Each structure stands twice: as structure tokens, then as C-alpha cells.
N, C-alpha and C positions, 0 to 999 in steps of 0.2 A: 400618671407618673409611670415612668418606665421601671421595669422590674430590675432590681440590682442583682448582681451574680457574684459568685466567688472570685471573679477576675479582679474585683475591687473590694477585697475583704477589709472589714473594719475590726478594730479592737475596741470592744464595747464593755462597759462596766455597768451594772445595774444594782443599785442598792434598795433594800426593802427589809422590814422586820424579819420575815421569814415567809416561806410558801404555806401559809395558814389557810385553813377552811375559810371560804369567803370570797368576796368579788376581787379584792386587790390581788390575793395570792393566786387565784386562778388565771386572772388576766396576765399578770407577769409570767407565770409558767408558760402560757400559750406564746407570749411574745419571745422569751428568751429561747424557748425550743425552736421557734420558727426562725429567729436569727441564726442559731447555730445550724439548722437544717439547710440554710443557703451559703454556708461556708464561712461564716463570720466567727471570729474568736469572742467569746462571751464569758466574762467573770460575773458571777452572781453573788453580790456581798450581802450576807445574812447576819443578823444578830441571834436568830434562833434556828441553828442548823438542823433540828430534829423535827421541824413542823411537818404536818401530816403529808403535804403535796410534794415534798422533797423527793419521795420515792418516784414520782412521775417525771423527774428532771431528766433531760436528754444526756447520755454520757458525755457528749462533746462540750457541754456547759460545765465550767469549772466552778464548784461551790466554794467560796472563801468565807469562812466564818469570821466574823469581826469579834474577836476575843481579846482580852487584856493579857499582858504577860502572866505567867504562871503564878508568880508569888502574889499577884493581885486577885487571882481567881477566888480565894475563899472569902474575900469581901466584896465580890462583884454582885450587885443587886440582882434579884429575880424579877422584879417588876418590869413590865414591858415599857411604861412611860419613862422610868428612871433611866433604864438601859439605853433607850434611844437618846435621851438627853446627854448620855456620857459617850456616845458613839462617835462624835466629831473627831477627837484625836486619832481614833482607830482608823477612821476613813481617810483622815489626812495622811497617816503613815502608809497606807496602801497606795494612795495617789502619788507620794513621793517616790515610792519603790517601782511601781508598775507603769505609771503614765499611760492610761488607756487613752484612746482618741476622744472618747466621750463618756461622761458619768451621767447616767440616767437615774434620777430619784424615782423610784418606782411607784410611790403613792404620796399623798400630802403628808401623812404621818412622819415621813423621812425628810421633808423639804429643809426644815431648820438644821438638822444634823448635816446634811449635805452642803448647804450653804456656808456653815461654819468650817466645814472641812476643807472646802476649796480655798477659803481665806487662810486656814492654818497651814495648809500644805505648801503655799507659794508657788504652786504649779500652775501651768497655763491650761490644764484640761478644762474644757468647756462643760458647763453643768446644764442639763436639760431637766426641768422639774415637770413630772408627770402630775397634773392637778386632778386628783381623783375625787375631791369634794368641793362643794360650793363654798367658795372662800368667805364671803361676808355672812352667810347664814351660819356656817359651823363656827366661825370666829366669834360671831355675836353671842352664840350659845355657851362657848367654852371660855373665851377671854383670857386673861392671864398675860404673863410677860412674855411667854413663848410665842403667842399669836402676834403680839406687838413687835417682837424682834424679827419674826418671819416676814412680816410686811416690810419692815425697815430693810432687810437684806435682800428681798426678792428681786430688785433691779440688777443684782450682781449675776443673776443667772443669764446663760447665754441665750436661753430660750425656754418657753413654757409650752408643753403639749396638754391641752385641757381635754377632758374626756367628752366634753360636750360643748355645743356653741353657747349654751347658757352659762356654763362655767367660764368659758373664754371670755365672754362679754362681761361678766361680774369682775374678773381680773383686770381687765381693760378699765373699768370704771373706778376701782378702788386701789389701784396700785400706780406706781410711777413707771412701770415697765413699758417700753416702747410698743405700740400696738402691733407692729409688724413683727415682733419677736414672740408673739402669742398666737398659737394655732390650735384648732380644734380637730383632735384626731379620735376617731371612734374606737371604742374598745373592741377587741378580737374575741367577740362573744359567740357568734354563730359558728361553732367548730364542727367539723365533718361527723363527729361521733354522737351528735345530739339525737337523731332518730334511734340509734341503738340504745342509747340510755334511756329514752323515753319509753321504748318497748320492754324494758326489763320488768320482770314480775313484780306484782305487788299484791301480797296476800293480806287484805283487810277487808272487814265486812262493809266499811263505809264507801268502798268503791264498787261494790257488787252491783249487778243490774237492779233497777227498781229502787235503789237507796235514794234518800233525799239529796238534793244537789249538795255537792261538796265545794266549799269555798276555801281557798288555799292562800296562805301567806308564808313568805320565806325571808328570814333575815335574822340578824342578831337582836336579842332581846334587850334593846338599849332606847333611851328616850327619844332619839331622832327618828326612830322607826315608827313610833307613836302607835304602838299596838293597843294602847289603852283606848284611843279613839276607834280602832277597829272593833274592840270588844263591844263598846257601846253602840256602834253602829250595827254590828250582828245581832245585838239583843232586839234592836228595832226590826231587822229582817226576820228573825225568827218569830217575832210577834205577828208578823204578816203572813208567814208561810214555813213549812219544814224546810230546814236546812241544817248543815254541820259545818263547822270551822276547824281546819287544821292549820297550826302555826309551826312551821319547821324552823328550828333555831335555838339557840342558847344564849344566856346573857344575865346581867346582873339585875334585870327587871323581872325575872321570872316569879319570885315570891309576890311582888306587887301585882303582877297580872293575875296570877292565880287567885289572890284575894279579891280582885276586882270581878273575876269571872264567877267567883262564889256569890258575891253580892248581886250580881245580875242574874243569878240563876242559871248560867249557861253550862255548868260542869258537865252535864249528860250529852251535850252536843258539842263539846269542844275537846280537841285532841292537841296537846303540846308535847310531842315526843322527843324533842330536842333536835340536835342536828342530825340531818339525813345527808350521806354522801351523794345521793342520787335524787335530788328533788324533781327531776324532770319526769319521773315515773309517776309522781303524784300530779304534775302539771297536765300530763297527757290524760289524765282521768278525771280532772276537776271541772266544774261548771265554769269557774272563773278564778283568776288570780287577783289579789287586791294587794296594792301598795299604798300604805297609809302614812308615808314618811313626811316629816317636817321639812326635810331638805334632802337632796341626793346629789350625786355626781353624774353618773350614767348607769342607772340600775340594771345590772345584767340579768336579774331575775325577770324583769319585764320582757327583754329581748328573747329570753330562753322560753317564756311562755308563749309568746307569738310564734316562735320557730316550731313549737309542736301544736299550734292551732288553738291554744287556750285563751279565751277572752279575757280582757284585762280591765280593771278599775283601778285608777291611781288618783292620788292627790296631786292637784295643780301646784306643786311645791317649787321653791328654787332648785334649779338643777335640771337634769335631762329627761324627767319622766314625761312631761307633755311633748318635748321634742321627739322622743321615740315614737309616741302615739299620734304624732301629726296633728298636735292640738285637737285631738278628738276624733280623727279620721280612723285610726287604728284600734281605738279603745276609748273607754269613758273617763272623764275627769270630774273630780269634786274638789271643792275647796278644803284647805289644809285644817285639821282639827275641828271638823264639823260633822259630828255623827249622823244627824238626820239627813244631810245632803250626801254623805257616803252611802248611807243605807238606801236612800233613793236610787242612786246609780247601780248599786249592787242588785237590787230587786229588778231593776230594768234589764241589766245584763243577763239575769237568770232567765227572764220572761221572753226577751227578744235577743238571743245571742247575734253578734254581729255576723252578717253574711259575707264580709270581706274576707279575702284570702289572706289571713294574718301572716302566713309564712313569707309571703311576698316581702312585707316590710322588714321581716328578721334578716333577709339577705343583704340589707343595707349594712349590716353589721358582721359580714363574712370575715372570719379569721384570717383567711389568706389575704384578702385585699387590705385589711387593717395592718397586717404585718409588713406588707410592702409599703404602705404609706409611711409607717413609723421608720423603716429603713431609710426611705428616700429622704425623710426629714432630718434623721441623724447624720446621714452622709454630708447634708448641706452644713450642718453644724460643726461636724467633726474637724479636729486640726489635722494638718497634713500627716500623713503616715510616716513620712521620714523622721518626724520628731517622736513617734511612739512606736517603739518596738514590740513586736508581738511576743506572747508568752514563749518561754524556752520549751523544749519537748518535755523536759522534767516537770515544769510547772503545769503544763496541759495534762 
């Protein structure tokens, strides 16, 4: 695809909960900053304007908080899920007033709110859904009326940008969206700053020369990441040889995982320090990274690990994990929720690290190339510029 330039600028709106810590926030930050750097007008619509990554937003990107009228603020819920459910009227009001050329729903959690907003607004703004999670696997686990309503309204979207081929294929199988409106677009994960972040200091005895092999996992402590299976697999690994496990992340499963670790006798060789703003420095020093997920979209931690030369073991779960690893060419795969099989692959990876140049594979997810693909795709979907005035100087 040809690179787009500021000679044909778009007026884009991107909706997300907020620039929070984690994959969705980081990928959207990279995209909107990249869009703006190429001369496009970008509004970032957020329900949580104080999220941590907001400080890294480019000045050219306009942050638009989706907040209710002042009189309603005292009654506005604090919970993320409830606020997302109530976001549709706010998004609809924005669409009626500003009329961007495209509305991009930045992650699967915003899909329903954006679908409802386009209906409520009565506008002709085309909606592109960024499908960041495996539809059938995540819906099967969560269920509920929201998931059913999302599926019902999905065909109203102008297009779907799936984060992996597996996610795109799943949407084609389980929805009535015309197949030609579903495109797999890689995440902008391999950013130019990765080597610098990987080289950052890390003062911890577990990464000192001669220490036992360090196994790393990164992600929210939630059921879909299935760190319970990882802990059980690690117990088998440690029974066979010395090793240590670090899990970077926070979430509602912490207490349950800590109890399981104690039951398995892992406490002395397990570290769960919470969220680390720079997991790359751990990846650069780890013997391997393990992804034990039950499903994924396109896990950025696997790409980041490859980018710094860290071997990877992942579950062959629904989503993009196996796709990134070339079905075993660039890393080892194990069945989902199978601790003995996962332990076997972890032991093999420690004993015989992959000789393949892992960084070559990471280049397929280069942030510059991914941003250009997104822009080319959004330009094809966008309604004519003459119908969509740019922001005024005061608004910008």
C-alpha cells in the first residue's frame, strides 16, 4: 500500500476506555500518535481521561473526554463496565456535533457502545471496529445480553479491523458481516524504542549472572490469562530443575494465585511484583517468556519478547499466539490448560533455546508499517471530506 500524506488529511475519531496500562492502551497510543504525525486530525474519545499513558499523547491529538452534563456528574458511576454501557449517548452527541470522516472503535470493549452511538446519532459517519479479542472464545466465557446485542448489531459496522488472521476468520464464521468488510491488520507493536527500553537497568538478584533460569509472564491477573495453569506447570519445571518465575501484572485473581502458589510450595521461587511500566528489561534478561492464555487477540508481549531475542512458549489458544509464532517456527506451543504439556515445552526451551533469529519475526509487526496499513484502510472507509469539516482552530 502507498504511504498516505498530509496532502490528503483525514479527520479521524478513535474511541477507547482510556490510555490505560496494557496492550489496548499502548497500541491505540501508537496509532493515534502515528496518525497525527502524518498530518491527520485525530480526536481521541475517552471515558477515563486520567489514565497513565495519556501523558504520552502527542500534542496534535485532541483528547475528548466523554463526560455527562455537570448536573449528572455526582451520579455518574465509577465502574468501568457500567460507564462503557452508558457511553453511547455521549458518543452519539459527539458524532452529531463533529462529524468525523471515520469513527474507529479502539478495542473490543468499546464495540457495543460505538455501534449504539452510530444508531442514536443518526449520522452517516462510518464505524470501523477494531476487534482486539477473539470473538467466540471471549463471548463464550462472558456471555450475557451485551455479547448477544453486540453480535446482532455487528453488521451495522462499515468494516472490522481484526488484530490477527485468527480473529478475522472467527468473526467471518460467527457473524453476518460480509467477509470483504473484515480485514486482518497487525498491531503496531515493534516500536523503535524497544531496544532502549530493553537496555534499561534492572537491579534484582534473580537476573544476576549465575542465577537460575528466569521464566517470565506478563499480563493482567484475570481468568483468561490462566496463570493458574502456569503455576502448576512451573511446579513441574521446578521439580525437574532449578528455576524462578516472575509474573508482571495486577488484577482480581491475585489472591487466588497467591493461595495456589503457597499450596504448590512455590513462594520462594515466585515473584509477583505487580505492574511494571517496562517489562522489556525483564524480557531481555529472561530465559523465556510464557503465555498461558485461554484465548488472545494478538498478544503484544509475545511480539515484544521476540523483538528482544527472548524465547517464547505459548498456549495454542484461539487468537493470534500461534500466528505470531508461525505455528511453532518462532517459538514453542502447548495445549490450553494442560500443565504437564506446558511444563514439557518450558523445560525444552530452557534446555535448548531456539537458534532462530527471533527479532526477524518481530519486524513483521513494525509500528511504522502497521500505522500506514491502518491509514490506507481507514481512507478507503472514510466518507468524503467535503461532508466532514475539520476541527476549528479553537477546537484543535
